[in-house]
N, C-alpha and C positions, 0 to 999 in steps of 0.2 A: 756628701760622702767622699773620701778621697781616693783619689786614683793612684794606683801603685806605678811607678815609673820603672819598667824591666831593665832598661838601660843601667841604671843607677841600683839598683837590687843587686844585693851580692849572691853567687850562685846558689850557696848554702840555703839563703832566706826564700829563695826563689822557689827551690824544691820543695821548701817545707810547706810554702804557700800552695803549690799546686798539689801537692798529696794532701793537704788537708783539705783542700776545695774538693780532690778526688774523691775522699772518706765520705765527705759531707753528701756528695749528689751521690753514692754508693747508700748512704744511709736513708736518705730519703726516698731512694728506689725501693730499697727493700722496705721501707714503711709502708710506702704504696702498695707493694706486693702482699703485704699482710692484710689490707682491708677487702672488702668484697669486691670480686671481680664480675665483669658482665656475665662471663659463663657458669657462673653460680647460679642454682635454683633459686627460685622467690622465696624469699624469709620475711614473714610478716609479723604485724604485733599483735594478731588475734589468732585466734578466737579466744583465747585466754586473756584474762586479767594481765598477766606479766608480759611485759613488751620483750622483742628481741632485744640481744644484746649485740647485735651488728647492724650496720648502718645499709643503706641500699646504695649499688654502685654508683662510682662518678659518673654524670651525666644521665643517670637514669631516673624516669619518674614514675612512682609507684603508688596506686591507689587501691584501697581497703576498705571495704564496705559491708555492713552488717545489719538486719531487722531483730529486735530483740522482743520478745513478750514475757512479761512478769506479773507474780500478785504478791502485792507488798500492802500490808494494814489494812486488807479487806478490798483492794482496787486493782483490778485486773488491768493492765497499761501495755502499750504498745510504742515501741520507741525505734526510729529510723528516719532516712539511713544513716546510721554511725558511720561516717565518711572520714578518713585520714588520707591525705596526700603527701607522699613523702619523695623530696627530691634531692641526691647526692650532687652538691657542689664543690665537694673537694674530697681526696682520701682520706676515708674514714671520718667523714663530717656530711652532715644533712641537714636542710631545716622541712619542718614538718609543720601541717596545721589540720586541727581537726574543724569540721565543717560544722554548723550549727545543727544538730539534730532535732526532729520533732516527737515531743512526746505527748499522748494522750490517754485518757482513762476511758476504757470504753465499757467497762461493767465496773459499777461502784464508784464513791467519790473520789477524786483525785485532782491534782494541777494536770495543766494543758499549756502547752505551748514550746519554742524554741529555745532550745539550748544555746550558750556561748560559742564563741569562735573562738579558737586555741592555737595560737602560732606556738613554736619552739626550736629549738637548735639541738641536735644530738651529736655526741662527739665520741667515739668507739677508742677506748682505750686498749683494750686486749693484752693484758700482761704477756698471757701465754696463747696466741691466736689459734683456736681451732680446739684448744683444752680448757683456759679458762678466758673466755671472753667476758668485758665489762665496758658499759659504756656510761656517761653522765649526759642527762637532758635537762634541759632549765627551759621553762615556758611560762606561760602565762594567760588565764582566760579572762577575755576581755569581756567588758558588761553591755555585750547587745541581745542576751536573753532575757527570756522571762525570769522574774526574780523567785517564783514558786519551783523553777527549774532548777536554773543555776546558781541563785544566789546572788547577792548584790555585789556590786563593785568590782575591781581587777583582784583577780585570786591566783598570785603565781604560784610555782611547784618546782621543787627538783627532785630529780629521778635517778635513780641506779638501778638500770637491770643488769644482771650477770647470767653467766650459764658455764656450766662445770660439764665437761664431757666424761662419761663413765665409761664408755666401750659398748661393743656390742649394740651399737644404736640406741643405748641409753643415756639419758643428759637429767642432770639436776639444774634448774633455773630458779630463779627468783628475782624480786624487785623491792626496793625501798624507796619509799616515795614520801617527800613533806609537802602537805599543801598548806597553802597561808591564804587565810580570807580576812583582811583588816575592816573591811565594813559589816562583816557577820557577827552575831554573836559567839559560834566557836570559829575562834581564829587562827586555829592549827589542828590539822589531823594528819597523823603517822598512819601509813599504811605498808604492809608487810604482805609479801607474797612467797610462796615456795611451790614448785611446780615438779613433777616427775614425769619424764617424757620419754616415748618409747616408738623409735621409727621402724616401719616395717617396709623392707626394700627401700627404692628410691624415691617414692613417692606419697607415702602414706605414713601418719602417725597418731598418736592417742597419748591423753594428757591426763591428769588428775592435779588439780590445785586448790590450795589453801588460801583463802585471801581473807585479811584480818585489818580492822579499820578502828583506830583507836583516836577519839577525839580528846582533847584538850577540856573540853566539858561536854556531859552527858554520856551515855553508856556506846559503850565498844559494840559492833556488829562482825559476824564472823559467816562465812560461808564455804562449802565447797564446791568446786568447780570441774566439771570434766568435758571431755569431747575430743575433736579430732580433726583431722584435714586432708584432703587429697590434692596432690599437685596434678593436673590435667597434663600440663608438660611444664617446662622451666619457667614460664612465665605467667602462668593462670592457675590459682587455687580457689578450690570451694572448701568450707570448714562449715562446724554446727559444735556447739557446747549446751550443757545442762547445769545449771546450779542449783543447789541446794542449801537453805538458810540453816545455821546452826545455833541462831538464838532470836527471840522476837524482835528484834530491830535489824535482823537482815532480812531481805525479801523471802518470800516463802519459797518460790523457785524462780528460775530465769531459764528460758530456751531461746536461742537466738541461732540464726544462718549468716553465711557471709560467702562473699566473692571478693577477691583481689586479682589484680593483674600488675605487672609492669612493662614499661616501655624503655627499653635501652638505647642510648644514643641520643635522647630527647633534646639536650643543650647544642649537642653538635647539629642535630636537623635543623632545629631553630637558628643556628648559626647562618648554615647553606640557605636556607629559606631567605633570610634579610640580608645577607650580604651580596653588593653589585658584582655581577660577573667581570672578568676581566677585559677591559676594554670598553665595557659599557659606558654610555653617555646619559648624564641625565636630563639631554636636551635632544629632542627630535625634529628634523628639518623635512 
């Protein structure tokens, strides 16, 4: 990178460079201010299928957990814990990972075993922050689980959750997802969701959601999901959801409960923990 010699730079050019640098700094600060701040209440990707269109604050670590029971093709199954970890690594940018959940059939014939571990990166775009929020998530399910539960091979996905504020606590949310499974017979599945959500006060919300799965091979499956959540405080939330299948390819029902929490300043705390104190010596006499 070239260095600018201030002594040889014409005054007008120097002033132009200074103004440009200042504007760049202002734009960066403004962009960061539009992202989620630590004083904002917890916003989760659950209990609906549609994920949040905003990311966690920089330096915050968020954990979302749930347990589901469902009936699908004559088998009653239990799934848990559906655990997602999210870490804000930069303004409007987070990394996340879905840990392997365990699925077991407790009544009827059905597969049992662990699912895949699924890392991803999520970038919040938000053309109109607070009014129209949009994010892009790219991830991949790694072949760590049972084929009967998660399917074979690496399975990348690309996802776009969005949200439109309608006013008076109402919001319209949705998500478009492309799932790729190169090692499977069904190599591509498109999923689309649409949610109408209503907030009650500052801590409670209810929603009704449509979820449609459209594979490249085989029949579609669609269901209606509904539920809600309650923020115990700005960093803790409990939730529930109930889903009903709309066709024979979807589960007959799904019922789930969840709990989520957020730790702010996680990265800063780790830095303080491992950073040597001023004047500290590595050897002692």
